N, C-alpha and C positions, 0 to 999 in steps of 0.2 A: 391904683391898679398896677401901674408900672413898677412900683416898689415891691408889690407882691410877686410879680413875674420875675423880677431881679432876684428876690430872695429864693424863689423856687428854683431858678436856674443855678444859683450858687449852691443850693443843697444838692441838686442833681450832679453838678460838677464835683463836689466833694465826695459824694457817694461813688461816683464813677472812678475817681482817683483812688479811693479806698479799695474798691473792688479790683482795680488794676494792680495795686500794691499787693493785695492778697494773692492774686493769681501769680504774680512774680515770685512771691514767697513760696507758693506751692510748687512752682516749676523748679525753684532752687532745691527744695527738699527732694523732689523726684530726681534731680540731677545727682544729689548726694547718694540716693539709693542706687541709682544706676552705676555710679562709680564704685560704691561699696560692693555691689554685685560682682564686679570684676575680681575682687579679692576673694570672695566666696568661691567663685569658679576656680581660681588658682588653687585654693585649699583642697577642693574636691578632686581636682586633677592630681595633686600630689598624693592624696590619700588613696586614689585608685592606683597610682603608680607603685605605691608602697605595698599594696596588695594585702598585707597583714598589718594589724596595729601592734604587733609584737615588739617592734623596736621602741615604741613609746612606753610600753610597760616594762621593758627589760632594764635591769640594772647593769647590763653589760655596756661596754664602750666600744666593742668590736662588732662590726656588722659586715654583711656582704657589701661590696663596692657600690652596687646599685642602690641599696637601702641607705648607705651613708650619703650618697649624692642626693637622694630624695630628702633626707633629714637636713642636709645643708640648704637645700632649696626651701624647705619649710622654715628654717631659721631666717632665711632671707625674706620670706613672705612676712614673717612676724616683725622683722626689722622695718620693712616697708609700711606695714600697718601702723607701727609706732610712729614712724616719721610722718605719715599722713595725719595722724591724730594731732601731733604737735603743730603741724602746719594748718590745722583747721579745715581739713578736707573731708573728714568723716564725722558723723554725729556722735554726741556723747553717749547715746543709747547703744550704738553699735560698738563704740570703744569699750563700754562696760562688758559686753559679751566677749569681744576679742581679748580683752585684758585677762579675763578668767582663764582662757586657753593659754595665753602667753605665760601667766603665772604658773600654771601646771607644767608647761613645757620647760620652764627655767629650772624646775626642781629635778629634772631627769639627768642622770650622770652622762648619758650620751650627748645631750645638748651642751652640758657644761664642758665636755671634752671638745666639742666642735667650737665653742666660743673661745676656749683657752688656746686651741690650735690655730685660730684664725689670725690672719696677718694684722699688723698694726693698722688701725683705722677702720677695720671691717667690723660691722655689727656694733658700732659705737653707741647707738641709741639703746639697743637691748642691754648692752653691758652697763650703761648708765642707769637704765631702769632696774636691772637686777641689783645694782649697788645701792641706789637711792630709794627704791621701792615705789616710785611714782614718776610720772611725766607731767610736765606743765604745758598745757596748750597755750599757744601764743596769741590768745585772744581773751577778752573779758566775757563773763557770763552774759552780759547784755548784748554784746556783739554776736555771741553764739546764738542767742534766741532770735535776734533779727535775721541772722543768716540761716536759720532753720537747723542749727546744729544741736 
C-alpha cells in the first residue's frame, strides 16, 4: 500500500512540475508579445507622425525636414527590430512579419539615401542585412522552441 501511495505521489509531483514548466513557458511567450507590442506602438506613432504614406511610395530622395526625420526614426526602428531578432528577444513568427516590411523598406530610394548618408557605425545591422539578405539569430532552433520564440 505504501508503494502505491509513493507512486501516486511521484506522479502528482511530476505532473505538478510539468504544469509549472508549462505555465513558465506561457509567461515567457506573453512577455515576448508584450515586448513586441512596444515596437508595434513605435511603428504606429511614426506612421501617425508621417501623416501620409507618400514618402514610402515616392522615388524621390528629398522630403520635408519633418518627414525625413520620421523616415530616419523608422529606419532606427527597423534597426532595433533586427537587433532584437538577432539577440533572441522576439519570436520567429513576429520576425517573419517585420522582415517583410524591412525588405520592402530597403528597396526605397529614400531609405537607401538615409543609409548611405548615415555616419560610420550607424544602422550596421540593416546594412549587413541588405548586403547579405539574411540575419542569423544567435540561438539554436531547439533553444528558440524552449524559450517560446
